[in-house]
C-alpha positions as CSV (number, residue, x, y, z in Angstrom):
1,M,9.8,8.8,14.9
2,R,12.6,9.9,12.6
3,Y,13.4,8.5,9.2
4,I,16.9,7.9,7.9
5,S,18.3,6.8,4.5
6,T,19.3,3.2,3.8
7,R,22.7,4.6,2.5
8,G,23.5,6.5,5.7
9,E,24.5,9.9,4.3
10,A,21.3,12.0,4.4
11,R,20.1,13.8,7.5
12,S,17.1,12.4,9.3
13,V,13.6,13.7,8.6
14,D,10.2,13.3,10.2
15,F,7.2,11.6,8.7
16,E,6.2,14.8,6.7
17,G,9.7,15.0,5.3
18,A,9.7,11.3,4.2
19,L,6.2,11.7,2.8
20,F,7.1,14.6,0.5
21,S,10.4,13.0,-0.6
22,G,11.1,10.4,-3.2
23,Y,14.6,9.0,-2.8
24,A,16.7,10.4,0.0
25,P,19.3,13.0,-1.1
26,D,22.0,10.4,-1.0
27,G,20.1,8.1,-3.4
28,G,18.8,5.8,-0.7
29,L,15.3,5.1,0.6
30,F,13.8,6.4,3.8
31,V,13.3,3.9,6.6
32,P,12.2,4.3,10.2
33,Q,15.2,4.9,12.5
34,E,13.7,2.3,14.8
35,I,11.2,-0.5,14.2
36,P,8.8,-0.7,17.2
37,T,8.2,-4.1,18.7
38,L,4.9,-5.3,20.0
39,D,4.4,-7.6,23.0
40,Y,2.0,-10.5,23.4
41,N,-0.7,-8.5,25.2
42,T,-0.7,-5.8,22.4
43,L,-1.1,-8.5,19.7
44,R,-4.0,-10.1,21.7
45,T,-5.7,-6.7,21.9
46,W,-5.1,-5.9,18.2
47,S,-6.5,-9.3,17.2
48,A,-10.0,-8.0,17.7
49,F,-9.5,-4.9,15.5
50,S,-10.9,-4.2,12.1
51,Y,-8.6,-3.5,9.2
52,P,-9.1,0.3,9.5
53,E,-8.4,0.1,13.2
54,L,-5.2,-1.7,12.5
55,V,-4.1,1.0,10.0
56,K,-4.8,3.6,12.6
57,E,-2.8,1.8,15.4
58,L,0.2,1.2,13.1
59,S,0.2,4.7,11.6
60,S,0.2,6.2,15.1
61,L,3.5,4.3,15.8
62,F,5.2,5.8,12.8
63,I,3.6,9.3,12.8
64,S,4.2,11.5,15.8
65,S,1.1,13.1,17.4
66,E,2.9,16.4,17.1
67,L,2.7,16.1,13.4
68,I,-0.9,14.7,13.2
69,P,-2.9,14.5,16.4
70,R,-4.4,11.1,16.9
71,K,-8.0,12.2,16.4
72,E,-7.2,13.9,13.2
73,L,-5.2,10.8,12.1
74,N,-8.2,8.6,12.7
75,D,-10.4,10.9,10.7
76,L,-8.0,10.9,7.8
77,I,-7.9,7.1,7.7
78,D,-11.7,6.9,7.9
79,N,-11.9,9.3,5.0
80,A,-9.4,7.2,3.0
81,F,-11.5,4.1,3.3
82,R,-14.9,5.7,2.7
83,R,-15.1,4.8,-1.0
84,F,-14.3,1.1,-0.6
85,R,-17.0,-1.3,-1.8
86,H,-16.6,-3.9,1.0
87,K,-17.9,-3.1,4.5
88,N,-14.6,-4.5,6.0
89,V,-12.4,-2.7,3.4
90,V,-10.6,-6.0,2.8
91,H,-12.0,-9.5,2.8
92,L,-10.7,-12.9,3.5
93,A,-12.0,-15.6,1.1
94,R,-12.0,-19.0,2.7
95,L,-11.9,-21.6,-0.1
96,K,-11.5,-25.4,-0.4
97,N,-8.4,-27.3,0.6
98,G,-7.1,-24.7,3.1
99,L,-6.8,-22.0,0.5
100,T,-7.4,-18.5,1.8
101,C,-7.1,-15.3,-0.2
102,L,-7.0,-11.9,1.4
103,E,-8.8,-9.7,-1.1
104,L,-7.0,-6.3,-1.2
105,W,-8.9,-5.0,-4.2
106,H,-12.1,-3.5,-3.0
107,G,-11.1,0.1,-3.7
108,V,-12.0,2.3,-6.7
109,T,-9.4,0.8,-9.1
110,Y,-9.9,-2.8,-8.0
111,A,-6.2,-3.1,-6.9
112,F,-4.3,-3.3,-3.7
113,K,-2.6,0.1,-4.2
114,D,-6.0,1.8,-3.4
115,L,-5.4,0.9,0.2
116,S,-2.1,2.7,0.7
117,L,-2.7,5.5,-1.9
118,S,-6.0,6.5,-0.4
119,C,-4.3,7.0,3.0
120,T,-1.3,8.7,1.4
121,G,-3.6,11.1,-0.5
122,Q,-5.2,12.0,2.8
123,F,-1.8,12.6,4.5
124,L,-0.7,14.8,1.6
125,Q,-3.8,16.9,1.6
126,Y,-3.5,17.4,5.4
127,F,0.0,18.8,5.2
128,L,-0.6,20.8,1.9
129,K,-3.6,22.5,3.5
130,K,-1.7,23.2,6.7
131,R,1.4,24.5,4.9
132,K,-0.6,26.2,2.1
133,K,1.5,24.4,-0.5
134,H,1.0,22.6,-3.8
135,I,2.8,19.6,-5.3
136,T,3.3,18.2,-8.8
137,I,3.2,14.4,-8.9
138,L,5.0,12.5,-11.6
139,V,4.3,8.8,-12.2
140,A,5.4,6.4,-15.0
141,H,3.4,3.3,-16.2
142,G,5.1,0.4,-18.0
143,N,8.8,-0.7,-18.0
144,S,10.3,1.7,-20.5
145,D,13.8,2.8,-19.6
146,E,13.3,6.0,-21.6
147,I,10.3,7.0,-19.4
148,D,12.2,6.3,-16.2
149,E,15.3,8.2,-17.4
150,S,13.2,11.2,-18.4
151,L,11.5,11.4,-15.0
152,K,14.9,10.9,-13.2
153,E,16.3,13.8,-15.2
154,L,13.6,16.1,-13.8
155,F,14.0,14.9,-10.3
156,D,17.8,15.3,-10.5
157,D,17.3,19.0,-11.5
158,A,17.2,20.3,-8.0
159,D,16.1,23.8,-8.9
160,F,13.3,22.7,-11.2
161,S,12.2,20.0,-8.7
162,R,12.1,22.5,-5.9
163,K,10.3,25.2,-7.9
164,H,7.4,22.8,-8.8
165,N,7.5,20.6,-5.7
166,L,8.0,17.4,-7.7
167,M,7.3,14.1,-6.0
168,S,6.5,10.5,-6.8
169,L,3.9,8.1,-5.4
170,N,5.3,4.7,-6.3
171,S,6.4,2.4,-3.5
172,I,9.7,4.2,-2.8
173,N,7.3,6.4,-0.7
174,W,7.5,5.3,2.9
175,S,3.8,6.1,3.6
176,R,2.7,3.3,1.2
177,I,4.9,0.7,2.9
178,M,3.6,1.9,6.3
179,V,-0.1,1.3,5.4
180,Q,0.6,-2.0,3.8
181,I,2.0,-3.4,7.1
182,A,-1.6,-3.7,8.2
183,H,-2.2,-6.4,5.5
184,Y,-0.1,-8.8,7.5
185,F,-1.5,-8.1,10.9
186,Y,-5.1,-8.5,9.6
187,A,-4.1,-11.7,7.6
188,Y,-2.5,-13.2,10.7
189,F,-5.4,-12.5,13.1
190,Q,-7.9,-13.9,10.5
191,C,-5.8,-17.1,9.9
192,T,-4.2,-18.0,13.2
193,P,-5.8,-21.0,14.8
194,S,-5.5,-19.5,18.3
195,M,-4.3,-16.3,20.1
196,D,-4.2,-18.3,23.4
197,M,-1.1,-20.4,22.7
198,T,2.4,-19.5,23.9
199,P,4.3,-19.0,21.7
200,L,1.8,-17.9,19.2
201,P,1.5,-20.1,16.1
202,T,3.1,-19.1,12.9
203,V,1.1,-18.2,9.8
204,E,2.6,-18.4,6.3
205,I,1.8,-15.4,4.1
206,V,2.4,-15.7,0.4
207,V,3.2,-12.4,-1.3
208,P,3.1,-11.8,-5.1
209,T,5.8,-9.3,-5.6
210,G,7.5,-7.1,-8.3
211,A,9.2,-4.0,-6.9
212,G,9.1,-5.5,-3.4
213,G,7.0,-2.9,-1.6
214,N,4.5,-5.3,-0.1
215,L,7.2,-7.7,0.8
216,T,9.1,-5.0,2.7
217,A,5.9,-4.2,4.6
218,G,5.6,-7.9,5.5
219,Y,9.2,-8.1,6.7
220,I,8.7,-5.0,8.9
221,A,5.6,-6.7,10.4
222,Q,7.7,-9.7,11.2
223,K,10.4,-7.5,12.8
224,M,7.6,-5.9,14.9
225,G,7.0,-9.3,16.4
226,L,4.2,-10.8,14.2
227,P,4.8,-14.5,14.0
228,I,4.6,-14.9,10.2
229,Q,6.7,-16.8,7.6
230,L,6.9,-14.8,4.3
231,V,7.0,-16.4,0.9
232,A,7.9,-14.1,-2.0
233,V,6.3,-15.4,-5.2
234,V,7.3,-14.0,-8.6
235,N,6.7,-14.5,-12.3
236,N,9.3,-15.2,-14.9
237,N,11.0,-11.9,-13.9
238,D,12.6,-13.7,-11.0
239,I,15.4,-11.5,-9.6
240,I,14.0,-11.6,-6.1
241,H,13.6,-15.4,-6.3
242,R,17.2,-15.8,-7.5
243,A,18.4,-13.5,-4.7
244,I,16.7,-15.5,-2.0
245,Q,17.7,-18.9,-3.4
246,H,21.2,-18.2,-4.6
247,G,22.3,-14.7,-3.6
248,D,22.1,-13.7,-7.3
249,F,20.7,-10.1,-7.4
250,S,21.4,-9.5,-11.0
251,F,19.5,-8.6,-14.2
252,S,18.7,-11.4,-16.5
253,G,18.4,-9.6,-19.8
254,S,15.3,-7.6,-20.6
255,V,12.0,-7.6,-18.8
256,K,9.9,-10.6,-19.9
257,P,6.2,-9.8,-20.6
258,T,4.0,-12.2,-18.6
259,L,0.3,-12.6,-17.7
260,A,1.1,-11.0,-14.3
261,S,2.1,-7.8,-15.9
262,A,2.3,-5.6,-12.8
263,M,5.1,-7.9,-11.6
264,D,7.2,-7.5,-14.8
265,I,10.0,-5.7,-13.0
266,Q,13.8,-6.2,-13.2
267,E,14.7,-3.5,-10.6
268,P,12.9,-4.4,-7.3
269,Y,14.1,-1.2,-5.6
270,N,12.4,-2.0,-2.2
271,M,14.8,-4.9,-1.7
272,E,17.2,-2.1,-0.6
273,R,15.1,-1.6,2.5
274,I,15.0,-5.3,3.3
275,L,18.8,-5.7,2.8
276,W,19.4,-2.6,5.0
277,L,17.4,-4.2,7.8
278,L,19.1,-7.5,7.4
279,S,22.6,-5.9,7.4
280,D,21.9,-4.4,10.9
281,C,21.3,-1.0,9.3
282,D,24.7,-0.8,7.7
283,G,24.3,2.2,5.4
284,S,27.9,2.1,4.1
285,L,27.5,-1.6,3.0
286,I,24.1,-0.9,1.3
287,K,25.5,2.1,-0.5
288,T,28.3,0.1,-1.9
289,L,26.1,-2.8,-2.9
290,M,23.3,-0.7,-4.5
291,E,25.8,1.5,-6.4
292,Q,27.3,-1.7,-7.8
293,F,23.9,-3.1,-8.7
294,Y,22.7,0.0,-10.5
295,M,26.0,0.5,-12.3
296,S,26.8,-3.0,-13.5
297,K,23.3,-4.6,-13.2
298,N,25.1,-7.5,-11.6
299,L,25.5,-8.3,-7.9
300,T,26.2,-11.3,-5.8
301,L,25.1,-10.8,-2.2
302,P,27.7,-11.2,0.5
303,E,27.5,-14.7,2.0
304,E,26.3,-13.5,5.4
305,L,23.7,-11.2,3.9
306,H,22.4,-14.0,1.7
307,R,22.2,-16.4,4.6
308,K,20.0,-13.9,6.6
309,L,17.8,-13.2,3.5
310,S,17.2,-16.9,2.9
311,E,16.3,-17.4,6.6
312,V,13.6,-14.8,6.7
313,L,12.1,-15.3,3.2
314,S,11.1,-18.3,1.1
315,S,10.4,-18.0,-2.6
316,C,8.8,-19.5,-5.6
317,S,8.5,-18.5,-9.3
318,A,5.5,-19.2,-11.6
319,S,5.4,-19.4,-15.4
320,D,2.5,-18.2,-17.4
321,E,1.3,-21.8,-17.7
322,D,1.5,-22.2,-13.9
323,I,-0.6,-19.0,-13.6
324,V,-3.3,-20.3,-16.1
325,Q,-3.4,-23.7,-14.3
326,A,-3.9,-22.1,-10.9
327,M,-6.7,-19.9,-12.3
328,R,-8.5,-22.9,-13.8
329,R,-8.0,-25.1,-10.7
330,C,-9.3,-22.5,-8.4
331,W,-12.3,-21.9,-10.6
332,E,-13.1,-25.6,-10.9
333,D,-12.7,-26.2,-7.1
334,N,-14.5,-23.0,-5.9
335,R,-16.1,-21.1,-8.8
336,Y,-13.7,-18.3,-7.7
337,L,-11.9,-16.1,-10.3
338,L,-8.3,-15.2,-9.6
339,C,-6.4,-12.4,-11.2
340,P,-3.0,-13.6,-12.7
341,H,-1.1,-11.9,-9.8
342,S,-3.2,-13.7,-7.2
343,A,-2.7,-16.9,-9.2
344,V,1.0,-16.7,-8.7
345,A,0.5,-16.9,-5.0
346,V,-2.2,-19.7,-5.3
347,H,0.2,-21.7,-7.6
348,Y,2.5,-21.8,-4.6
349,H,-0.3,-23.0,-2.3
350,Y,-1.3,-25.8,-4.7
351,K,2.3,-26.8,-5.1
352,Q,2.7,-27.2,-1.3
353,L,-0.7,-29.0,-1.1
354,D,0.1,-31.5,-3.8
355,C,3.6,-32.3,-2.3
356,H,2.3,-32.4,1.3
357,L,5.1,-30.0,2.2
358,S,3.4,-27.9,4.8
359,N,0.3,-28.0,6.9
360,R,0.7,-24.7,8.7
361,P,-2.0,-22.0,8.2
362,R,-1.4,-20.1,5.0
363,C,-2.8,-16.9,3.5
364,C,-2.3,-15.8,-0.1
365,L,-2.4,-12.1,-0.8
366,A,-4.8,-11.2,-3.7
367,P,-3.6,-7.9,-5.0
368,A,-6.1,-7.3,-7.8
369,S,-9.5,-8.3,-9.1
370,A,-9.7,-10.7,-12.0
371,A,-12.0,-8.1,-13.6
372,K,-8.9,-6.0,-14.5
373,F,-7.4,-8.8,-16.5
374,P,-10.0,-10.2,-18.9
375,D,-7.3,-11.4,-21.4
376,A,-5.7,-13.6,-18.7
377,V,-9.1,-15.0,-17.7
378,L,-9.9,-15.9,-21.3
379,R,-6.4,-17.4,-21.6
380,A,-7.4,-19.7,-18.8
381,K,-10.6,-20.5,-20.8
382,L,-12.8,-18.9,-18.2
383,V,-15.5,-16.2,-18.6
384,P,-14.5,-12.7,-17.4
385,E,-16.8,-10.9,-15.0
386,V,-16.6,-7.2,-15.7
387,P,-18.2,-4.8,-13.2
388,S,-20.3,-1.9,-14.5
389,E,-17.7,0.6,-13.1
390,I,-15.0,-0.9,-15.3
391,Q,-17.3,-1.2,-18.3
392,A,-18.1,2.5,-18.0
393,L,-14.4,3.4,-18.5
394,N,-14.7,2.3,-22.1
395,A,-17.1,5.2,-22.8
396,M,-15.0,7.9,-21.0
397,E,-12.9,10.4,-22.8
398,T,-9.2,9.9,-22.7
399,R,-6.6,12.6,-22.8
400,S,-3.0,11.9,-23.8
401,T,0.0,13.3,-25.7
402,T,1.9,11.0,-28.0
403,L,5.7,11.2,-27.5
404,R,7.9,10.1,-30.4
405,R,11.1,8.3,-29.7
406,E,13.2,10.9,-31.4
407,E,11.8,13.7,-29.2
408,D,13.3,15.1,-26.0
409,W,10.8,13.6,-23.5
410,A,12.2,15.4,-20.5
411,K,11.8,18.7,-22.3
412,T,8.2,17.9,-23.2
413,L,7.5,17.1,-19.5
414,R,9.2,20.3,-18.4
415,D,7.1,22.4,-20.8
416,R,3.9,20.6,-19.7
417,I,4.6,21.2,-16.0
418,E,5.5,24.9,-16.7
419,A,2.2,25.3,-18.6
420,I,0.2,23.8,-15.8
421,A,1.9,26.0,-13.2
422,K,1.2,29.1,-15.4
423,R,-2.5,28.2,-15.6
424,R,-2.7,27.7,-11.9
425,H,-1.4,31.2,-11.2
426,T,-3.6,33.0,-13.7
């Protein structure tokens, strides 16, 4: 399996090359050169697999055995999931009125990213040990343009980036998308009424989304032959919703703070991967569209591309009040606490239920535990349940350096990276 850029101008790389890269050299995102398709018999066989077994099977399709032999790949994935609290790694909660929530938050940080990052960490360690290399990982939290610009300045400095082996682990990294494909297969097999029907029944999967990484994984699962209908649900930062409904892929002013804070995003960069797939892998078109988007912050999708997008994705947006109401209703019906991001998905379910709009099987992805968002739980006039592991964080030492607005943040980061490298060599 080789990986190419969505913008068509970078040379292809293998999985290791995609893993250790952020953006492709031409500014695009790495995507598989081919999307494997699965037949009916394969889907029937996979339907009996556990979540870790599905991750192993999917990973083996995208990672050649020459790079990571299958036995070693299996061991890496077993190691990745060893610290998860639930025996099944993920858990499907079956609640009243047809509501099902796939709990993706049983890892150490109580969030869905634990699933993909645990595997990505194992893949990184495997290659670093094998090549006797080190890396420096840069990540940004929040939506500050200044932070993003400072990091981009360091990554754009080819000599500095190469010297310190800089890389990022947000969802531009293909390995994270790859692991998240398993969510959809597991959700489908848990929620389909039968694997004995021809054609197989469709299951609707509701995806809370910000940067679009999980959504991209779902669309790739669909391309692989999984009979799912995807619903992208967003908060008041609704650029993906507007793109699906109207072809309007444009900024709408500044980022709006919401209760579902991890989805407070105006630049859903993974949409580039979805648009590339929908455009029949037209790198030239995607390069033109994305350069216009990032330069002008304004883009109307071509009519044909918008038509294809709206055919494969439905969408819905939820206000803070919608989120609070979904949290309260779910608690009153089930004594089940939702995080605000999960509540965005459940809002869509209740909306369909109340309007009798669909009776097909549906699964809402639950990306985080309510324990991470006590303020939102209180806003819904409910009582937070905070596990002892999270309570213990309050007593732990924190280490940070305050950056003032007038400072050169990129220089501060450079100096810190140089100091770390110096200590490592002494």
